C-alpha positions in Angstrom: 0.0 0.0 0.0 2.8 2.4 0.9 4.3 2.1 -2.6 1.0 2.6 -4.2 0.4 5.8 -2.2 3.8 7.1 -3.3 3.2 6.4 -7.0 -0.3 7.9 -6.8 1.1 11.1 -5.2 3.6 11.5 -8.0 0.9 10.9 -10.7 -1.7 13.2 -9.1 0.8 16.0 -8.3 1.2 16.6 -12.0 4.6 14.9 -12.6 6.5 17.6 -10.6 9.8 15.6 -10.7 9.8 15.2 -14.4 7.9 17.9 -16.3 8.0 20.4 -13.5 4.2 20.9 -13.7 4.0 22.9 -16.9 5.0 21.3 -20.2 8.6 22.1 -21.4 9.5 23.0 -25.0 12.9 22.8 -26.5 12.0 25.4 -29.2 10.7 28.0 -26.7 12.4 30.7 -28.7 10.1 30.0 -31.7 6.9 30.5 -29.8 7.8 32.5 -26.7 4.2 33.5 -26.3 3.6 30.2 -24.6 5.9 31.1 -21.8 5.2 34.9 -21.6 1.8 36.6 -22.2 3.5 40.0 -22.6 4.8 38.8 -26.0 1.2 39.0 -27.5 1.1 41.9 -29.9 4.9 42.6 -29.9 5.2 41.8 -33.6 3.3 43.3 -36.6 1.4 40.1 -37.5 -0.9 37.5 -36.0 0.6 34.0 -35.7 -0.9 30.6 -35.1 1.4 27.9 -33.9 1.0 24.1 -33.3 3.6 22.2 -31.3 3.8 18.4 -30.8 6.3 17.0 -28.3 7.1 13.4 -27.7 9.4 13.0 -24.7 11.7 10.2 -23.8 11.2 7.9 -26.7 11.4 4.3 -25.7 10.0 4.9 -22.2 6.5 3.4 -21.6 3.9 6.1 -20.9 6.3 8.9 -21.3 5.0 12.5 -21.6 3.3 13.6 -24.9 2.3 17.3 -25.2 0.2 19.1 -27.9 -0.4 22.8 -28.1 -2.2 25.3 -30.3 -1.8 29.0 -29.8 -2.6 32.3 -31.6 -1.6 35.9 -30.7 -1.3 39.3 -32.4 -1.6 43.1 -32.1 -4.4 45.5 -32.3 -4.4 48.0 -35.2 -2.5 50.7 -33.4 0.1 48.2 -32.0 -0.5 49.4 -28.4 -2.2 46.2 -27.3 -2.0 42.5 -27.9 -4.4 39.5 -27.4 -3.8 35.8 -27.5 -4.8 32.4 -26.4 -3.7 28.8 -26.3 -4.9 25.3 -25.5 -2.7 22.3 -24.6 -3.1 18.8 -23.5 -0.3 16.8 -21.7 -0.5 13.0 -21.4 1.6 11.0 -19.0 0.6 7.4 -18.6 -2.9 7.2 -17.0 -2.9 11.0 -16.3 -3.9 13.9 -18.6 -3.6 17.6 -18.0 -5.6 19.9 -20.3 -5.5 23.7 -20.2 -6.9 26.8 -21.9 -5.6 30.3 -21.4 -6.4 33.8 -22.7 -4.1 36.8 -22.4 -4.0 40.6 -22.8 -0.9 42.7 -23.2 -0.2 46.5 -23.2 2.9 47.9 -25.0 4.6 51.0 -23.9 7.0 52.9 -26.3 10.1 53.8 -24.3 11.9 55.3 -27.3 11.9 55.0 -31.1 13.4 51.5 -31.0 12.6 50.1 -27.6 9.3 48.9 -26.2 8.0 47.2 -23.0 5.1 44.8 -23.0 3.1 44.1 -19.8 0.8 41.0 -20.0 -1.8 39.1 -18.0 -3.2 35.7 -18.6 -6.0 33.6 -17.1 -7.6 30.3 -17.8 -8.6 26.8 -16.6 -6.7 23.6 -16.0 -8.3 20.1 -15.9 -6.5 17.2 -14.4 -7.6 13.6 -15.1 -6.6 10.2 -13.8 -7.9 7.1 -15.6 -7.9 4.4 -12.8 -8.6 1.7 -15.3 -5.1 2.1 -16.7 -3.5 1.5 -13.3 -2.8 -2.0 -12.0 -3.0 -2.1 -8.2 -1.7 -4.8 -5.9 -4.6 -4.0 -3.6 -7.8 -4.0 -5.8 -9.8 -2.5 -2.9 -7.6 0.6 -2.7 -9.6 3.6 -1.5 -7.3 6.2 -3.1 -7.5 5.2 -6.8 -10.6 3.6 -8.2 -11.1 2.1 -11.7 -13.1 5.2 -12.8 -11.9 8.4 -14.4 -11.4 11.1 -11.8 -10.9 14.8 -12.7 -10.4 18.2 -11.2 -10.9 21.6 -12.7 -8.8 24.5 -11.4 -8.3 28.2 -12.3 -5.0 29.5 -13.4 -3.4 33.0 -13.8 -0.1 34.6 -14.4 1.7 37.8 -15.7 4.7 38.7 -17.7 6.8 41.6 -18.9 8.8 41.7 -22.2 11.4 44.3 -23.1 12.2 44.2 -26.8 14.3 45.9 -29.5 15.1 44.8 -33.0 18.5 43.5 -31.7 17.7 42.1 -28.3 15.0 41.1 -25.9 14.5 40.4 -22.2 11.4 38.6 -20.7 10.2 37.7 -17.2 7.0 35.7 -16.6 5.3 34.0 -13.7 2.5 31.6 -14.7 0.5 29.4 -12.4 0.5 31.9 -9.5 -2.8 30.7 -7.7 -1.1 27.7 -6.1 -4.2 25.6 -6.6 -4.4 22.2 -5.0 -5.5 19.0 -6.9 -7.5 16.9 -4.6 -9.4 13.9 -6.1 -11.0 12.4 -3.0 -12.4 13.9 0.2 -11.8 11.0 2.6 -9.0 8.7 3.6 -5.3 9.1 3.0 -5.4 11.6 0.2 -2.2 12.6 -1.7 -2.8 16.2 -2.6 -0.7 17.9 -5.3 -0.1 21.7 -5.2 0.5 23.6 -8.5 3.5 25.7 -7.6 4.2 29.1 -9.1 6.7 29.2 -11.9 9.3 31.9 -12.7 10.8 32.2 -16.2 13.5 34.5 -17.4 14.5 34.7 -21.1 17.0 36.9 -23.0 18.7 37.1 -26.3 20.8 39.3 -28.6 21.0 39.3 -32.4 24.4 39.8 -34.1 24.4 40.6 -37.8 27.5 38.7 -39.0 26.8 39.6 -42.6 24.0 40.7 -44.9 22.8 37.1 -45.0 23.8 35.6 -41.7 22.7 36.4 -38.1 23.8 34.7 -34.9 21.6 34.9 -31.9 22.7 33.6 -28.4 19.8 33.1 -26.0 19.3 32.2 -22.4 16.3 30.7 -20.6 16.1 30.0 -16.9 13.2 28.6 -14.9 12.6 28.1 -11.2 9.9 26.1 -9.5 10.2 25.5 -5.7 11.6 23.1 -4.6 13.1 22.0 -7.9 16.7 23.5 -8.4 17.1 26.4 -10.8 17.4 25.1 -14.4 19.3 27.1 -17.0 19.7 26.5 -20.7 21.7 28.3 -23.4 21.0 28.4 -27.1 22.9 29.5 -30.2 20.8 30.1 -33.3 22.3 30.7 -36.7 20.0 32.1 -39.4 20.5 32.4 -43.2 18.5 35.1 -45.0 15.8 34.9 -42.4 14.6 31.6 -44.1 16.7 28.8 -42.7 18.2 28.2 -39.3 20.1 25.8 -37.1 20.2 26.0 -33.3 21.9 24.1 -30.5 20.9 24.1 -26.9 22.5 22.9 -23.7 20.0 22.3 -20.8 21.8 21.9 -17.5 21.6 18.4 -16.1 19.1 17.3 -18.7 19.8 17.3 -22.4 21.5 18.7 -25.5 19.1 19.8 -28.2 19.6 20.2 -32.0 17.0 22.2 -33.9 16.5 23.0 -37.6 13.8 25.1 -39.2 12.5 26.8 -42.4 10.5 29.9 -43.0 8.7 29.6 -46.3 6.7 32.1 -48.5 7.1 34.8 -45.9 4.3 33.1 -43.9 4.9 29.4 -42.9 7.3 28.0 -40.3 8.3 24.4 -39.9 10.8 23.3 -37.3 12.0 20.1 -35.7 14.1 19.5 -32.5 15.7 16.4 -31.0 16.8 16.2 -27.4 19.8 14.0 -26.6 19.4 13.0 -23.0 22.5 13.5 -20.8 21.2 11.9 -17.6 21.0 8.2 -16.7 17.7 8.2 -18.5 19.7 7.8 -21.8 20.1 4.1 -20.9 16.3 3.7 -21.5 15.4 6.5 -23.9 16.4 7.5 -27.4 15.7 11.1 -26.6 12.8 13.5 -27.3 11.2 14.8 -30.5 9.5 18.1 -31.0 7.7 19.4 -34.2 6.4 22.9 -34.6 4.3 24.3 -37.4 3.3 28.0 -37.6 1.6 30.5 -39.9 1.7 34.3 -39.9 -1.2 36.5 -40.9 0.1 40.0 -41.7 -1.8 43.2 -41.2 -1.2 45.5 -44.1 -1.4 49.2 -43.8 -3.4 51.4 -46.1 -0.1 52.6 -47.8 0.9 49.0 -48.4 -2.4 48.3 -50.0 -2.1 51.3 -52.4 1.6 50.7 -53.2 2.3 46.9 -53.2 5.8 45.8 -52.8 7.7 44.6 -55.9 10.2 41.8 -55.3 
């Protein structure tokens, strides 16, 4: 019984030891709106993005995450709106979420802006007891039925950006909601801890065709140790890029992507695990597909660009 309680606690508490509650994305720099609501409206186009992540290939019931997001600016570029949905599957558990966000952008000078964003939504946690084999079939904690909990979620972020650099800070999941499936008996309750994300990057123009962009991403969720990852992204003519990431005490990631017809993005990343998990897993896969919808000005409509 004791082992079952421990396993149940880890499952119900949202995989804190592995996914640190919220899903992780290796290509965070391609859809930074997912980690910071203040990014909404910071670019002159709407963007819809879908991400599919298959973690720890070869491990039974390893995490699988799917997201769909969209965000963009208002006509005067002073505000931004966005939203996303995601589902995260780990063995017999599933976490589904929906979030909407609002951002306001302040012009500091001619080339520097600051975005301030808020997001709010709902999270649903589910455990399918029929997929769990118990040594004690009369266990009172987990039944053979599907159990679920619906919880509110909220967060905020700031995003300082320039055509050459950016700095972001965000704090999602601030409500510290508790996931509690049963009201009686020994009940392993999982708390959704606040997250704190910091991201930064600088773009170097090596030549007319090449740019190099070093980036840093750090996240902290108590009591998990601070995790830092550094990325180097090399881009050719704003159409093709290669990127490499080192994630402290976790993995090394290689990413490749294409930007086609000035609208469509396709990118793939593979994580090479550096921990002892590499003895059981062939790494993780992540595929991202995005499309941009540009808002043309009246001048652009009257004087179309000639390529």
